[in-house]
One Martini backbone bead per residue (centre of mass of N, CA, C, O) as a GRO file, in nm:
protein
  430
    1MET     BB    1  -1.184  -2.322   2.719
    2ALA     BB    2  -1.195  -2.333   3.010
    3SER     BB    3  -1.337  -2.104   3.287
    4ASP     BB    4  -1.459  -2.165   3.583
    5GLY     BB    5  -1.747  -2.251   3.453
    6GLU     BB    6  -1.746  -2.040   3.218
    7ASP     BB    7  -1.827  -1.847   2.958
    8ASP     BB    8  -1.683  -1.780   2.650
    9ALA     BB    9  -1.592  -1.475   2.462
   10GLN     BB   10  -1.523  -1.418   2.116
   11SER     BB   11  -1.380  -1.165   1.906
   12TYR     BB   12  -1.420  -1.090   1.558
   13TYR     BB   13  -1.313  -0.969   1.249
   14THR     BB   14  -1.452  -0.852   0.964
   15ASP     BB   15  -1.464  -0.728   0.629
   16GLU     BB   16  -1.742  -0.554   0.711
   17GLY     BB   17  -1.694  -0.417   1.010
   18GLU     BB   18  -1.779  -0.653   1.202
   19ASP     BB   19  -1.872  -0.831   1.476
   20TYR     BB   20  -1.768  -1.159   1.583
   21THR     BB   21  -1.937  -1.382   1.806
   22ASP     BB   22  -1.809  -1.660   1.996
   23GLU     BB   23  -1.976  -1.896   2.172
   24VAL     BB   24  -1.819  -2.075   2.435
   25ASP     BB   25  -1.856  -2.373   2.586
   26SER     BB   26  -1.704  -2.472   2.896
   27ASN     BB   27  -1.924  -2.730   2.974
   28VAL     BB   28  -1.864  -2.995   2.791
   29ASP     BB   29  -1.767  -3.187   3.050
   30ASP     BB   30  -2.058  -3.135   3.158
   31ASP     BB   31  -2.345  -3.170   3.293
   32ASP     BB   32  -2.632  -3.041   3.431
   33ASP     BB   33  -2.536  -3.160   3.732
   34GLY     BB   34  -2.204  -3.155   3.739
   35GLU     BB   35  -2.139  -3.426   3.615
   36SER     BB   36  -1.976  -3.671   3.483
   37TRP     BB   37  -1.940  -3.849   3.215
   38ASP     BB   38  -2.035  -4.162   3.103
   39LEU     BB   39  -1.896  -4.364   2.876
   40GLU     BB   40  -2.104  -4.601   2.874
   41GLU     BB   41  -2.354  -4.421   2.840
   42GLU     BB   42  -2.271  -4.297   2.569
   43GLU     BB   43  -2.275  -4.568   2.397
   44VAL     BB   44  -2.613  -4.596   2.456
   45ASP     BB   45  -2.709  -4.377   2.309
   46ASP     BB   46  -2.923  -4.228   2.124
   47ASP     BB   47  -2.992  -4.036   1.848
   48ASP     BB   48  -3.064  -3.777   2.000
   49ASP     BB   49  -2.793  -3.747   2.147
   50ASP     BB   50  -2.622  -3.726   1.891
   51GLU     BB   51  -2.750  -3.469   1.784
   52GLU     BB   52  -2.684  -3.297   2.032
   53ALA     BB   53  -2.374  -3.327   2.008
   54LYS     BB   54  -2.348  -3.202   1.729
   55LYS     BB   55  -2.464  -2.926   1.803
   56LYS     BB   56  -2.257  -2.863   2.024
   57LYS     BB   57  -2.009  -2.884   1.841
   58ALA     BB   58  -2.099  -2.663   1.640
   59ALA     BB   59  -2.115  -2.434   1.856
   60THR     BB   60  -1.795  -2.462   1.935
   61ALA     BB   61  -1.720  -2.378   1.668
   62VAL     BB   62  -1.479  -2.199   1.479
   63ASP     BB   63  -1.456  -1.952   1.244
   64LEU     BB   64  -1.168  -1.926   1.064
   65THR     BB   65  -1.237  -1.712   0.847
   66LYS     BB   66  -1.298  -1.491   1.067
   67ILE     BB   67  -1.031  -1.490   1.221
   68ASP     BB   68  -0.846  -1.407   0.968
   69ARG     BB   69  -0.996  -1.135   0.982
   70ARG     BB   70  -0.778  -0.844   1.036
   71TYR     BB   71  -0.985  -0.668   0.858
   72ARG     BB   72  -1.119  -0.380   0.678
   73ASN     BB   73  -1.358  -0.251   0.466
   74LEU     BB   74  -1.347   0.082   0.318
   75SER     BB   75  -1.494   0.357   0.242
   76GLU     BB   76  -1.483   0.689   0.199
   77GLU     BB   77  -1.709   0.746   0.401
   78GLN     BB   78  -1.588   0.581   0.636
   79VAL     BB   79  -1.322   0.734   0.654
   80ARG     BB   80  -1.448   1.011   0.709
   81ALA     BB   81  -1.592   0.927   0.971
   82ARG     BB   82  -1.333   0.859   1.128
   83GLN     BB   83  -1.201   1.133   1.105
   84ASP     BB   84  -1.428   1.294   1.244
   85ALA     BB   85  -1.418   1.136   1.511
   86ASP     BB   86  -1.125   1.201   1.589
   87THR     BB   87  -1.156   1.507   1.584
   88ALA     BB   88  -1.387   1.525   1.792
   89ASN     BB   89  -1.241   1.395   2.030
   90VAL     BB   90  -1.016   1.604   2.056
   91GLY     BB   91  -1.197   1.854   2.082
   92GLU     BB   92  -1.346   1.761   2.345
   93LEU     BB   93  -1.098   1.701   2.529
   94PHE     BB   94  -0.952   2.012   2.461
   95ALA     BB   95  -1.131   2.243   2.361
   96ILE     BB   96  -1.123   2.243   2.033
   97PRO     BB   97  -1.133   2.290   1.723
   98PRO     BB   98  -1.143   2.085   1.449
   99GLY     BB   99  -0.917   2.225   1.288
  100PHE     BB  100  -0.699   2.199   1.507
  101ALA     BB  101  -0.717   1.893   1.541
  102ALA     BB  102  -0.630   1.821   1.250
  103VAL     BB  103  -0.348   1.950   1.258
  104LEU     BB  104  -0.240   1.787   1.499
  105LEU     BB  105  -0.288   1.503   1.389
  106ARG     BB  106  -0.112   1.532   1.136
  107HIS     BB  107   0.157   1.589   1.285
  108TYR     BB  108   0.096   1.287   1.440
  109LYS     BB  109  -0.011   1.074   1.228
  110TRP     BB  110  -0.305   1.024   1.345
  111SER     BB  111  -0.234   0.995   1.660
  112LEU     BB  112  -0.399   0.993   1.952
  113VAL     BB  113  -0.190   0.906   2.160
  114GLU     BB  114   0.040   1.103   2.093
  115LEU     BB  115  -0.123   1.365   2.116
  116GLN     BB  116  -0.209   1.336   2.410
  117ASP     BB  117   0.073   1.328   2.529
  118ARG     BB  118   0.163   1.609   2.427
  119LEU     BB  119  -0.068   1.783   2.548
  120PHE     BB  120  -0.026   1.697   2.847
  121SER     BB  121   0.281   1.777   2.866
  122ASP     BB  122   0.301   2.007   2.598
  123GLY     BB  123   0.085   2.210   2.444
  124ASP     BB  124   0.241   2.465   2.352
  125ARG     BB  125   0.448   2.324   2.170
  126ALA     BB  126   0.246   2.186   1.980
  127GLY     BB  127   0.116   2.453   1.883
  128ALA     BB  128   0.377   2.594   1.775
  129ALA     BB  129   0.450   2.367   1.559
  130THR     BB  130   0.145   2.425   1.402
  131GLY     BB  131   0.001   2.715   1.446
  132VAL     BB  132  -0.164   2.675   1.721
  133ALA     BB  133  -0.414   2.826   1.923
  134LEU     BB  134  -0.564   2.678   2.185
  135GLY     BB  135  -0.718   2.960   2.292
  136GLY     BB  136  -0.835   3.012   2.015
  137ALA     BB  137  -0.937   3.097   1.687
  138PRO     BB  138  -0.976   3.011   1.348
  139VAL     BB  139  -1.168   3.275   1.323
  140SER     BB  140  -1.162   3.625   1.235
  141ARG     BB  141  -1.307   3.953   1.279
  142ASN     BB  142  -1.348   4.270   1.212
  143GLY     BB  143  -1.436   4.553   1.423
  144LEU     BB  144  -1.303   4.742   1.207
  145PRO     BB  145  -1.205   4.937   0.976
  146LEU     BB  146  -0.999   4.813   0.702
  147VAL     BB  147  -0.697   4.745   0.532
  148CYS     BB  148  -0.591   4.558   0.290
  149ALA     BB  149  -0.265   4.409   0.246
  150ILE     BB  150  -0.321   4.334  -0.070
  151CYS     BB  151  -0.541   4.547  -0.213
  152PHE     BB  152  -0.591   4.826  -0.043
  153ASP     BB  153  -0.876   4.803   0.067
  154GLU     BB  154  -1.156   4.916   0.221
  155HIS     BB  155  -1.327   4.766   0.504
  156PRO     BB  156  -1.567   4.684   0.689
  157ALA     BB  157  -1.700   4.555   0.945
  158GLY     BB  158  -1.697   4.193   0.909
  159GLU     BB  159  -1.531   4.157   0.602
  160MET     BB  160  -1.293   4.024   0.753
  161ARG     BB  161  -1.009   3.795   0.781
  162SER     BB  162  -0.856   3.556   1.008
  163ALA     BB  163  -0.620   3.311   1.161
  164GLY     BB  164  -0.642   3.433   1.470
  165CYS     BB  165  -0.504   3.687   1.409
  166SER     BB  166  -0.398   4.034   1.315
  167HIS     BB  167  -0.442   3.947   1.000
  168PHE     BB  168  -0.638   4.115   0.771
  169TYR     BB  169  -0.860   4.002   0.505
  170CYS     BB  170  -1.025   3.977   0.238
  171VAL     BB  171  -1.222   3.751   0.081
  172GLY     BB  172  -1.096   3.770  -0.202
  173CYS     BB  173  -0.800   3.722  -0.114
  174TRP     BB  174  -0.849   3.457   0.026
  175ARG     BB  175  -0.955   3.304  -0.218
  176GLY     BB  176  -0.693   3.327  -0.384
  177TYR     BB  177  -0.503   3.196  -0.176
  178VAL     BB  178  -0.647   2.922  -0.159
  179HIS     BB  179  -0.640   2.850  -0.460
  180ALA     BB  180  -0.329   2.839  -0.479
  181ALA     BB  181  -0.284   2.624  -0.258
  182VAL     BB  182  -0.462   2.395  -0.379
  183GLY     BB  183  -0.305   2.392  -0.658
  184ASP     BB  184  -0.033   2.276  -0.498
  185GLY     BB  185  -0.172   2.067  -0.318
  186ALA     BB  186  -0.110   1.909  -0.011
  187ARG     BB  187   0.027   2.176   0.108
  188CYS     BB  188  -0.243   2.317   0.202
  189LEU     BB  189  -0.236   2.181   0.499
  190SER     BB  190   0.030   2.396   0.575
  191PHE     BB  191  -0.077   2.669   0.553
  192ARG     BB  192  -0.048   3.016   0.615
  193CYS     BB  193  -0.032   3.315   0.674
  194PRO     BB  194   0.038   3.572   0.450
  195ASP     BB  195   0.220   3.665   0.657
  196PRO     BB  196   0.558   3.611   0.683
  197ALA     BB  197   0.564   3.653   1.018
  198CYS     BB  198   0.335   3.437   1.027
  199SER     BB  199   0.220   3.104   1.184
  200ALA     BB  200  -0.069   3.078   1.127
  201ALA     BB  201  -0.307   2.852   1.075
  202VAL     BB  202  -0.493   2.726   0.806
  203VAL     BB  203  -0.813   2.616   0.836
  204ARG     BB  204  -1.116   2.481   0.758
  205GLU     BB  205  -1.301   2.709   0.852
  206LEU     BB  206  -1.173   2.924   0.665
  207VAL     BB  207  -1.207   2.778   0.397
  208ASP     BB  208  -1.523   2.755   0.411
  209GLU     BB  209  -1.570   3.072   0.410
  210VAL     BB  210  -1.381   3.169   0.139
  211ALA     BB  211  -1.421   2.943  -0.051
  212GLY     BB  212  -1.496   2.756  -0.300
  213ASP     BB  213  -1.635   2.467  -0.385
  214ALA     BB  214  -1.389   2.336  -0.527
  215ASP     BB  215  -1.178   2.403  -0.304
  216ARG     BB  216  -1.319   2.258  -0.073
  217ALA     BB  217  -1.314   1.976  -0.200
  218ARG     BB  218  -1.004   1.953  -0.234
  219TYR     BB  219  -0.931   1.990   0.061
  220ALA     BB  220  -1.091   1.741   0.163
  221THR     BB  221  -0.933   1.535  -0.005
  222PHE     BB  222  -0.653   1.587   0.115
  223LEU     BB  223  -0.737   1.521   0.406
  224LEU     BB  224  -0.819   1.228   0.353
  225ARG     BB  225  -0.548   1.129   0.236
  226SER     BB  226  -0.385   1.191   0.492
  227TYR     BB  227  -0.525   0.988   0.681
  228VAL     BB  228  -0.409   0.743   0.516
  229GLU     BB  229  -0.104   0.809   0.413
  230GLU     BB  230   0.002   0.922   0.714
  231GLY     BB  231  -0.088   0.685   0.842
  232THR     BB  232  -0.111   0.332   0.994
  233ARG     BB  233  -0.414   0.186   0.973
  234ILE     BB  234  -0.454   0.290   0.671
  235LYS     BB  235  -0.512   0.173   0.327
  236TRP     BB  236  -0.501   0.176   0.006
  237CYS     BB  237  -0.600   0.021  -0.262
  238PRO     BB  238  -0.390  -0.073  -0.547
  239GLY     BB  239  -0.606  -0.129  -0.730
  240PRO     BB  240  -0.747  -0.085  -1.021
  241GLY     BB  241  -1.008   0.141  -0.956
  242CYS     BB  242  -0.986   0.143  -0.648
  243THR     BB  243  -1.162   0.299  -0.344
  244LEU     BB  244  -1.063   0.135  -0.120
  245ALA     BB  245  -1.003   0.056   0.224
  246ILE     BB  246  -0.767  -0.065   0.474
  247GLU     BB  247  -0.812  -0.194   0.802
  248PHE     BB  248  -0.596  -0.271   1.057
  249VAL     BB  249  -0.684  -0.464   1.369
  250GLY     BB  250  -0.475  -0.709   1.376
  251GLY     BB  251  -0.217  -0.908   1.427
  252GLY     BB  252   0.005  -1.069   1.251
  253GLY     BB  253   0.361  -1.183   1.177
  254GLY     BB  254   0.572  -0.989   1.182
  255GLU     BB  255   0.887  -1.000   1.042
  256GLU     BB  256   0.854  -1.306   0.908
  257LYS     BB  257   0.585  -1.206   0.808
  258GLN     BB  258   0.256  -1.127   0.692
  259ASP     BB  259  -0.010  -0.883   0.576
  260ASP     BB  260  -0.250  -1.013   0.414
  261VAL     BB  261  -0.486  -0.861   0.194
  262GLU     BB  262  -0.844  -0.805   0.089
  263CYS     BB  263  -1.064  -0.688  -0.113
  264LYS     BB  264  -1.384  -0.701  -0.247
  265HIS     BB  265  -1.244  -0.711  -0.551
  266GLY     BB  266  -0.969  -0.904  -0.517
  267HIS     BB  267  -0.735  -0.727  -0.401
  268GLY     BB  268  -0.410  -0.818  -0.324
  269PHE     BB  269  -0.204  -0.727  -0.031
  270CYS     BB  270   0.052  -0.588   0.156
  271PHE     BB  271   0.034  -0.396   0.441
  272ARG     BB  272   0.340  -0.349   0.493
  273CYS     BB  273   0.457  -0.287   0.169
  274GLY     BB  274   0.226  -0.287  -0.086
  275GLU     BB  275   0.247  -0.535  -0.224
  276GLU     BB  276   0.181  -0.808  -0.336
  277ALA     BB  277   0.078  -1.090  -0.240
  278HIS     BB  278   0.359  -1.305  -0.071
  279ARG     BB  279   0.292  -1.557   0.057
  280PRO     BB  280   0.586  -1.660   0.237
  281VAL     BB  281   0.731  -1.415   0.157
  282SER     BB  282   0.923  -1.169   0.233
  283CYS     BB  283   0.954  -0.832   0.207
  284GLU     BB  284   1.261  -0.823   0.150
  285THR     BB  285   1.258  -1.015  -0.093
  286VAL     BB  286   1.063  -0.853  -0.270
  287ARG     BB  287   1.230  -0.595  -0.279
  288ALA     BB  288   1.481  -0.719  -0.411
  289TRP     BB  289   1.335  -0.823  -0.665
  290THR     BB  290   1.227  -0.552  -0.766
  291ASP     BB  291   1.500  -0.411  -0.791
  292LYS     BB  292   1.621  -0.609  -0.995
  293ASN     BB  293   1.408  -0.561  -1.220
  294ALA     BB  294   1.465  -0.241  -1.234
  295MET     BB  295   1.732  -0.291  -1.319
  296GLU     BB  296   2.008  -0.279  -1.566
  297SER     BB  297   2.185  -0.537  -1.515
  298GLU     BB  298   2.045  -0.746  -1.701
  299THR     BB  299   2.098  -0.597  -1.961
  300ALA     BB  300   2.403  -0.594  -1.930
  301SER     BB  301   2.434  -0.903  -1.922
  302TRP     BB  302   2.324  -0.955  -2.204
  303VAL     BB  303   2.525  -0.782  -2.360
  304LEU     BB  304   2.777  -0.931  -2.252
  305ALA     BB  305   2.685  -1.228  -2.356
  306ASN     BB  306   2.587  -1.132  -2.680
  307THR     BB  307   2.832  -0.931  -2.717
  308LYS     BB  308   3.054  -0.707  -2.899
  309HIS     BB  309   3.310  -0.483  -2.935
  310CYS     BB  310   3.430  -0.249  -3.107
  311PRO     BB  311   3.771  -0.180  -3.135
  312LYS     BB  312   3.719   0.131  -3.208
  313CYS     BB  313   3.411   0.240  -3.083
  314ARG     BB  314   3.259   0.033  -2.871
  315LEU     BB  315   3.024  -0.098  -3.009
  316PRO     BB  316   2.768  -0.302  -2.970
  317ILE     BB  317   2.755  -0.642  -3.109
  318GLU     BB  318   2.538  -0.865  -3.278
  319LYS     BB  319   2.561  -1.214  -3.357
  320ASN     BB  320   2.331  -1.428  -3.561
  321ARG     BB  321   2.502  -1.452  -3.837
  322GLY     BB  322   2.739  -1.574  -4.035
  323CYS     BB  323   3.039  -1.467  -4.049
  324MET     BB  324   3.352  -1.325  -3.914
  325HIS     BB  325   3.290  -1.073  -4.084
  326MET     BB  326   3.303  -0.746  -3.960
  327THR     BB  327   3.092  -0.440  -3.982
  328CYS     BB  328   3.058  -0.145  -3.886
  329ARG     BB  329   2.876   0.114  -3.855
  330PRO     BB  330   2.806   0.407  -3.929
  331PRO     BB  331   3.107   0.585  -3.941
  332CYS     BB  332   3.314   0.361  -3.889
  333LEU     BB  333   3.364   0.078  -4.066
  334HIS     BB  334   3.494  -0.145  -3.913
  335GLU     BB  335   3.708  -0.425  -3.971
  336PHE     BB  336   3.658  -0.754  -3.820
  337CYS     BB  337   3.704  -1.020  -3.602
  338TRP     BB  338   3.496  -1.204  -3.399
  339LEU     BB  339   3.708  -1.379  -3.241
  340CYS     BB  340   3.984  -1.178  -3.213
  341LEU     BB  341   3.938  -0.860  -3.298
  342GLY     BB  342   4.088  -0.824  -3.547
  343PRO     BB  343   4.187  -0.721  -3.829
  344TRP     BB  344   4.085  -0.819  -4.145
  345SER     BB  345   4.358  -0.767  -4.299
  346ASP     BB  346   4.501  -1.023  -4.134
  347HIS     BB  347   4.317  -1.199  -4.313
  348ARG     BB  348   4.206  -1.459  -4.487
  349SER     BB  349   3.971  -1.590  -4.704
  350SER     BB  350   3.967  -1.874  -4.533
  351GLU     BB  351   3.855  -1.708  -4.249
  352TYR     BB  352   3.536  -1.677  -4.237
  353TYR     BB  353   3.489  -1.951  -4.022
  354ASN     BB  354   3.780  -1.885  -3.908
  355CYS     BB  355   4.076  -1.855  -3.672
  356ASN     BB  356   4.410  -1.873  -3.626
  357VAL     BB  357   4.454  -1.689  -3.382
  358TYR     BB  358   4.235  -1.815  -3.201
  359ASP     BB  359   4.331  -2.111  -3.213
  360ALA     BB  360   4.609  -2.058  -3.084
  361ALA     BB  361   4.509  -1.936  -2.816
  362LYS     BB  362   4.340  -2.183  -2.735
  363ALA     BB  363   4.574  -2.391  -2.734
  364ASN     BB  364   4.743  -2.210  -2.509
  365GLY     BB  365   4.518  -2.099  -2.292
  366GLU     BB  366   4.416  -1.827  -2.396
  367ALA     BB  367   4.220  -1.569  -2.236
  368SER     BB  368   4.015  -1.325  -2.257
  369ASP     BB  369   3.848  -1.079  -2.092
  370ASP     BB  370   3.593  -1.079  -2.265
  371LYS     BB  371   3.528  -1.379  -2.229
  372ARG     BB  372   3.498  -1.382  -1.922
  373ARG     BB  373   3.272  -1.175  -1.909
  374ARG     BB  374   3.071  -1.334  -2.081
  375GLU     BB  375   3.056  -1.583  -1.899
  376GLN     BB  376   2.955  -1.435  -1.647
  377GLY     BB  377   2.706  -1.310  -1.777
  378MET     BB  378   2.572  -1.578  -1.856
  379ALA     BB  379   2.547  -1.695  -1.570
  380SER     BB  380   2.376  -1.464  -1.451
  381LEU     BB  381   2.144  -1.484  -1.657
  382ASP     BB  382   2.062  -1.777  -1.601
  383ARG     BB  383   1.987  -1.737  -1.303
  384TYR     BB  384   1.772  -1.522  -1.344
  385MET     BB  385   1.587  -1.684  -1.544
  386HIS     BB  386   1.520  -1.915  -1.355
  387PHE     BB  387   1.349  -1.733  -1.155
  388TYR     BB  388   1.172  -1.567  -1.348
  389GLU     BB  389   1.009  -1.797  -1.479
  390ARG     BB  390   0.880  -1.894  -1.210
  391TRP     BB  391   0.749  -1.631  -1.127
  392ALA     BB  392   0.572  -1.599  -1.382
  393ALA     BB  393   0.424  -1.872  -1.356
  394HIS     BB  394   0.294  -1.816  -1.079
  395GLY     BB  395   0.139  -1.565  -1.166
  396LYS     BB  396  -0.038  -1.705  -1.380
  397ALA     BB  397  -0.163  -1.916  -1.189
  398ARG     BB  398  -0.297  -1.718  -0.998
  399GLN     BB  399  -0.475  -1.574  -1.209
  400SER     BB  400  -0.625  -1.829  -1.293
  401ALA     BB  401  -0.751  -1.883  -1.013
  402VAL     BB  402  -0.905  -1.616  -0.994
  403ASP     BB  403  -1.077  -1.660  -1.247
  404ASP     BB  404  -1.209  -1.924  -1.152
  405MET     BB  405  -1.345  -1.807  -0.900
  406ALA     BB  406  -1.520  -1.604  -1.050
  407GLY     BB  407  -1.674  -1.818  -1.214
  408LEU     BB  408  -1.788  -1.974  -0.968
  409ASP     BB  409  -1.945  -1.740  -0.846
  410ALA     BB  410  -2.132  -1.697  -1.087
  411CYS     BB  411  -2.253  -1.985  -1.082
  412ALA     BB  412  -2.362  -1.970  -0.791
  413GLU     BB  413  -2.561  -1.740  -0.841
  414LYS     BB  414  -2.729  -1.882  -1.057
  415LEU     BB  415  -2.801  -2.130  -0.882
  416SER     BB  416  -2.941  -1.975  -0.652
  417ALA     BB  417  -3.166  -1.858  -0.835
  418ALA     BB  418  -3.281  -2.141  -0.925
  419VAL     BB  419  -3.303  -2.278  -0.607
  420ALA     BB  420  -3.337  -2.077  -0.371
  421MET     BB  421  -3.026  -2.032  -0.267
  422PRO     BB  422  -2.777  -1.931  -0.106
  423GLY     BB  423  -2.455  -1.890  -0.211
  424LYS     BB  424  -2.305  -1.974   0.058
  425HIS     BB  425  -2.430  -2.260   0.071
  426ILE     BB  426  -2.313  -2.366  -0.195
  427ARG     BB  427  -2.014  -2.327  -0.123
  428SER     BB  428  -2.008  -2.501   0.138
  429SER     BB  429  -2.106  -2.768   0.000
  430ALA     BB  430  -1.860  -2.768  -0.210
   0.00000   0.00000   0.00000
């Protein structure tokens, strides 16, 4: 850790969103006078020197639990604050209203770097693609009395609005238009001027002026969700009932590893693929396993391995007990032999528990296609169940460990209250 005789400082992120700085003394190999330590002198040092060495060693130790925290837990308020900060930064840098900045950021997946590159290289094209006039205003008012093109009522100057374009509508018609767009879901973030030939974007400033309180709140919620779900730095925790978001701030394992994260409520998931935390299994393997569980192929394999089709109507039938005389359900009612699948009328009464036709075919080494398919289905089903049972067992064991940890944390809190010692000290000593 030495670096030209100077102290190194390393910063690591914790899951509380704060920076942890570990001051590492790079001069641990030198004494105060700049001379090397004498090994023989160290051997005869007294207890005070030993204590000092222990303290110095403890000071140079790096908290690995904090290094491993490559992410932050964020509440909805913190996510909204970050969104407002990004929007304000773009607005100040390019001298555009926050509503225009939000539309542009959303178009480029909330990436400040990509948006800045596009605006510096060709700002007019970026504005045209989003319906934003970079030199215009997000809301305009009529300077003269005009007739609303929706309700056809005349309104005096200053009582009509436009999305920065020349198409003015009354506040009542705007309110209804915004209400319909917000009721249509997240697509309200991309709606344009009511005039079919106009591509001017309707931004938040206009929504806040004309919409009701409920519609304004819904629009803000959709905008917040867009910041998380359409961006790449933050993801919602998929835990049931959890409203936290996780911001990944660095590290990661590349393509062969995973980026497992955990929210404050104990819900762990992979930041890369969104599935449950699955280290050391790769995301591709988990995706293939999930797809296989969701497919009906395993059901088909079970049906193939444990049933036979009626020779007449091809209905699958499972035989779990009884003799070889099978009767299909109404309206088919076909009677056949379970072993050879031939009509039961060709069998004698002594063949209820065996079949001469089947025994002869078996003796001659003749195997039917149905039998081969059933054997293959049984083999595939056995292989699937082998892995599924172990996967389910590991899942139960993991959940049991999580429950045990929750119980230990509760006991630690009770013990800390009883002995007046912080819970984290009790856990570290344990």
